[in-house]
C-alpha positions in Angstrom: 155.8 304.2 77.9 155.1 306.3 74.8 151.7 304.6 74.3 150.8 305.1 78.0 151.8 308.8 77.8 149.7 309.2 74.6 146.7 307.6 76.2 147.1 309.8 79.3 147.3 312.9 77.1 144.3 311.7 75.1 142.3 311.4 78.3 142.8 315.1 79.0 141.5 316.3 75.6 138.1 318.1 75.5 136.4 315.4 73.5 137.3 312.6 75.9 136.6 314.7 79.0 133.2 315.8 77.8 132.4 312.1 76.9 133.3 311.1 80.4 131.3 314.0 81.7 128.3 312.7 79.9 128.8 309.3 81.5 129.0 310.8 84.9 125.9 312.9 84.3 124.0 309.7 83.4 125.3 307.7 86.3 124.2 310.4 88.9 120.8 310.4 87.2 121.0 314.0 86.2 118.3 315.4 84.0 120.9 316.7 81.6 120.2 316.0 78.0 121.0 317.5 74.6 117.8 319.0 73.0 116.4 316.7 70.4 116.7 319.2 67.6 120.5 319.6 68.3 121.1 315.9 68.7 119.5 315.3 65.3 121.4 318.2 63.7 125.0 317.4 65.0 125.4 314.0 63.1 124.3 315.7 59.9 126.7 318.5 60.4 129.7 316.2 61.2 129.0 314.0 58.2 128.6 317.1 56.0 132.0 318.4 57.2 133.7 315.1 56.7 132.2 314.6 53.3 133.1 318.1 52.1 136.8 317.6 53.0 136.7 314.1 51.5 135.4 315.5 48.2 138.0 318.2 48.1 140.8 315.7 48.8 139.5 313.4 46.0 139.6 316.3 43.6 143.1 317.2 44.6 144.5 313.7 44.6 142.5 312.1 41.8 139.7 309.5 42.1 141.9 306.7 40.7 144.3 307.0 43.7 141.6 305.9 46.1 140.4 302.8 44.2 143.0 300.3 45.5 142.6 301.4 49.2 138.8 301.2 48.8 138.8 297.7 47.3 141.2 296.6 50.0 139.0 298.1 52.7 136.0 296.3 51.2 137.9 293.0 51.2 139.0 293.4 54.8 135.5 294.4 55.9 134.0 291.3 54.4 136.8 289.1 55.7 136.4 290.5 59.2 132.6 290.1 59.2 133.0 286.4 58.3 135.7 286.0 60.9 133.5 287.7 63.6 130.7 285.3 62.8 132.9 282.2 63.2 134.3 283.5 66.5 130.9 284.4 67.9 129.1 281.3 66.7 131.8 278.6 67.4 133.6 280.1 70.5 131.0 282.4 71.9 128.1 279.9 71.3 125.8 282.7 70.3 122.8 281.7 68.2 122.7 282.2 64.4 120.8 285.6 64.6 122.9 287.2 67.3 126.1 286.0 65.7 125.3 287.6 62.4 124.0 290.8 63.9 127.1 291.2 66.1 129.4 290.2 63.2 127.9 292.9 60.9 127.9 295.5 63.7 131.7 295.0 64.1 132.2 294.6 60.3 130.5 297.9 59.6 132.1 301.3 60.4 131.3 304.1 62.7 131.0 307.7 61.6 131.3 308.9 65.2 134.6 307.0 65.5 135.7 308.7 62.3 134.9 312.2 63.6 136.8 311.6 66.9 139.7 310.2 64.9 140.0 313.3 62.8 140.0 315.5 65.9 142.7 313.2 67.5 145.0 313.7 64.5 144.5 317.4 64.6 145.7 317.4 68.2 148.8 315.6 67.1 149.3 318.0 64.2 148.9 315.2 61.6 146.7 315.2 58.5 145.2 312.2 56.6 144.0 311.4 53.2 140.5 313.0 53.0 139.3 310.4 50.5 139.0 307.9 53.3 135.6 309.6 53.9 134.5 308.0 50.7 135.7 304.6 52.0 133.6 305.3 55.1 130.5 305.8 53.0 131.0 302.6 51.0 131.7 300.4 54.0 128.8 301.6 56.1 126.1 299.3 54.5 128.5 296.6 53.2 128.7 294.4 56.3 125.0 294.6 56.9 124.2 293.5 53.4 126.6 290.6 53.7 125.2 289.5 57.1 121.6 289.6 55.9 122.5 287.6 52.8 124.3 285.0 55.0 121.4 284.9 57.4 119.0 284.3 54.6 121.2 281.5 53.3 121.4 279.9 56.7 117.6 280.2 57.3 116.9 278.7 53.9 119.2 275.8 54.7 117.5 275.2 58.0 114.1 275.2 56.4 115.2 272.7 53.7 116.8 270.4 56.3 113.7 270.5 58.4 111.5 269.7 55.5 113.6 266.6 54.8 113.4 265.5 58.4 109.6 266.2 58.8 108.1 266.2 55.3 104.5 266.1 56.6 104.9 268.9 59.2 103.7 271.9 57.2 102.6 274.0 60.2 105.8 273.9 62.2 106.3 277.0 64.4 110.0 276.8 63.7 109.5 277.0 60.0 107.1 279.9 60.3 109.6 281.7 62.5 112.5 281.0 60.1 110.5 282.2 57.1 109.6 285.5 58.9 113.3 286.1 59.3 114.1 286.0 55.6 114.8 289.5 54.4 115.1 290.8 50.9 118.6 292.1 50.2 117.3 294.7 47.9 115.2 296.2 50.8 118.2 296.3 53.1 120.3 297.8 50.4 117.7 300.5 49.7 117.3 301.3 53.4 121.1 301.4 54.0 121.9 303.6 51.0 119.0 306.0 51.4 119.5 306.4 55.1 120.2 310.0 56.0 123.8 309.3 57.1 124.8 307.8 53.8 122.9 310.4 51.8 124.4 313.4 53.5 127.9 311.9 53.4 127.8 311.0 49.7 126.1 314.2 48.8 128.7 316.3 50.7 131.5 314.3 49.0 130.1 315.2 45.6 129.6 318.8 46.5 133.2 319.0 47.9 134.5 317.5 44.7 132.6 320.0 42.6 133.4 323.2 44.6 137.1 322.5 45.4 139.1 324.5 47.8 138.1 327.9 46.3 134.4 327.1 46.8 135.0 325.8 50.3 136.7 329.0 51.5 133.4 331.0 52.2 132.0 328.1 54.4 135.3 327.1 56.0 134.5 328.9 59.2 131.4 326.7 59.6 132.6 323.3 58.4 136.2 323.4 59.7 136.7 325.9 62.5 133.6 324.8 64.3 134.2 321.1 63.7 135.8 320.2 67.0 133.3 322.2 69.0 130.4 320.3 67.4 132.1 317.0 68.3 132.5 318.1 71.9 128.7 318.7 72.2 128.0 315.4 70.5 130.3 313.6 72.9 128.2 314.7 75.8 125.2 313.0 74.3 127.3 309.9 73.4 128.5 309.8 77.0 125.0 310.1 78.4 123.8 307.2 76.2 126.9 305.1 77.1 126.4 305.9 80.8 122.8 304.7 80.6 123.9 301.4 79.2 126.6 300.6 81.7 124.2 298.5 83.7 123.5 296.4 80.6 127.2 295.4 80.3 126.7 292.6 82.8 124.0 291.2 80.5 126.5 291.1 77.6 128.8 288.5 79.4 132.5 288.1 79.8 133.1 286.6 76.3 131.4 289.4 74.4 133.0 292.0 76.6 136.4 290.5 75.7 135.4 290.3 72.0 134.3 293.9 72.0 137.8 295.0 73.1 140.2 292.5 71.6 138.8 292.0 68.1 138.4 295.7 67.2 142.0 296.4 68.4 143.2 293.5 66.3 141.3 294.7 63.2 142.7 298.2 63.7 146.3 297.0 63.9 145.8 294.9 60.7 144.3 298.0 59.0 147.3 300.2 59.9 149.8 297.6 58.6 147.9 297.0 55.4 147.2 300.7 54.7 150.9 301.5 55.4 151.9 298.9 52.8 149.5 300.6 50.4 151.4 303.8 50.8 149.0 305.8 53.0 150.4 308.5 55.3 150.8 308.2 59.1 147.4 309.9 59.6 145.8 308.0 56.7 146.9 304.7 58.1 145.5 305.6 61.5 142.1 306.6 60.0 142.1 303.4 57.8 142.9 301.3 60.9 140.2 303.1 62.9 137.6 302.3 60.3 138.6 298.6 60.6 138.4 298.9 64.4 135.2 300.8 64.7 131.7 299.3 65.3 128.4 300.8 64.2 126.0 301.8 66.9 123.9 304.3 65.0 123.2 302.6 61.7 123.2 299.1 63.2 120.0 299.4 65.3 118.1 301.0 62.4 119.0 298.2 60.0 119.2 295.1 62.2 116.0 295.6 64.1 114.1 295.2 60.8 116.5 292.9 59.0 117.3 290.4 61.8 114.5 291.0 64.4 115.4 287.8 66.3 118.8 289.3 67.3 118.9 291.0 70.7 119.6 294.7 70.3 120.9 294.8 73.9 123.9 292.7 72.7 125.0 294.6 69.7 124.1 298.1 70.9 125.6 297.7 74.4 128.8 296.1 73.2 129.4 298.6 70.4 128.5 301.8 72.3 129.1 300.8 75.9 132.4 298.9 75.5 134.0 299.3 72.1 133.5 303.0 71.5 135.0 304.2 74.8 137.9 301.8 74.5 138.6 302.8 70.9 138.6 306.6 71.5 140.6 306.4 74.7 143.0 303.5 74.1 142.9 302.1 70.5 143.5 305.5 68.8 146.8 306.2 70.7 147.9 302.6 70.0 147.1 302.9 66.3 148.9 306.3 66.1 152.0 304.9 67.8 152.0 301.9 65.6 151.6 303.9 62.4 154.3 306.3 63.4 156.6 303.4 64.1 156.1 301.5 60.9 156.3 304.7 58.8 159.8 305.4 60.2 162.6 303.7 58.3 163.9 301.7 61.3 160.3 300.7 62.3 159.5 299.3 58.8 162.7 297.3 58.8 162.1 295.9 62.3 158.6 295.0 61.4 159.8 293.2 58.3 162.3 291.2 60.3 159.7 290.4 62.9 157.3 289.0 60.2 160.1 287.0 58.5 161.2 285.5 61.9 157.6 284.7 62.7 157.2 282.8 59.4 
C-alpha cells in the first residue's frame, strides 16, 4: 500500500496537477498555449539550474568520485540500447530504422524527467548527488551516436549483400535509398554536443564548479527558489503537447504501448539497484534509476529526423512523450523511491540479497 499511497500523493502535487491540466486544456481544444519566448526560455533555465547545482556538488565531492557511477551509467545506457533494439526488431517486428530510432530514444535520457525527479525528491525531503547532472550531460548524445553507428553498419551490410545477389543492378532504388540513410557519426556527434541543451548544461556545470557555494549565493533566489515554479509552467506546455498526441497512441499499437511502459520501469529498477550497490544515497539512486528509465522526446526528434529519416517520428515521439513520460512522473518515480528506500534500509538490503541468492 505504501507505493499506492505515494502515487496518490504524487498525483496531488502541483507539477502533476498542472501537467494533467495541460492535457485537459488540449483535449477540450482550448486556445491556451505558453508564449513561444517563454517555452524556449524555460528549458534553458531548468538546465542551467541543474548544471549549476551539479557543478557545485562536483566541487564539494571531488570529480574522481563520480567517475565510476558515470562509466557504469554509460555501460548500462549502451546495453539497454542494444537490448531495446533486439526486443523491437525481433519481438515487435519493427523495421530496421524504426527499431534503432526507438532504441536510441529509450537509451537516451530526458532532462525534463530529471527536473521533475529533483522536484519529487524535494517534496519527500530527500537530496541527491548533484554530480548526476554531469552523467545526464554525457548520456544525452550517447545512445543516438550508437544507434546511428549501428544503423550505418546494418545499411552497409544490406548494400553489400544486395550487390552480391544482383551484381549487375547498379541503379537499384533500394540501394539508393539505403545509401541515403548512411549518416556520418562525426556529424551526429557535432550536432548532439553543440545542441543548446548540452551546451547550456555543460557550461552551467563548469560555472557551478568554478563559483562554488559562495558564488552561487547571490543567484540562489533565481536558480533554486524559483526552480519548482518554472517546472510547473513548463509542465503546462508538456501537458498540452502530450494531450495533442493522445489520438496518435492508437497508431503506436499495443506492443509499443506495452514496451513504453514496461521497459523504462525495468530499466529504472535496474538503475536503482546498481547505483545502490555503487554507494549512492537514496535520492541519488532514484535519480540514477530515473535516468535509466527516461526517454528523450526533445533531443530525439532533432537528431533522428536528420540521422534516420526513414524512421517514423510519430512512433518515437508519441511513445516517449505521450506514454512513457506521464507514466514515469506519476507511477515510476514513486516506485523507484520506494525501492530505493527499501534497499537502503538494513533489512531491505538483506532481504534483497536473499531474494537474489534464492533466485540463482
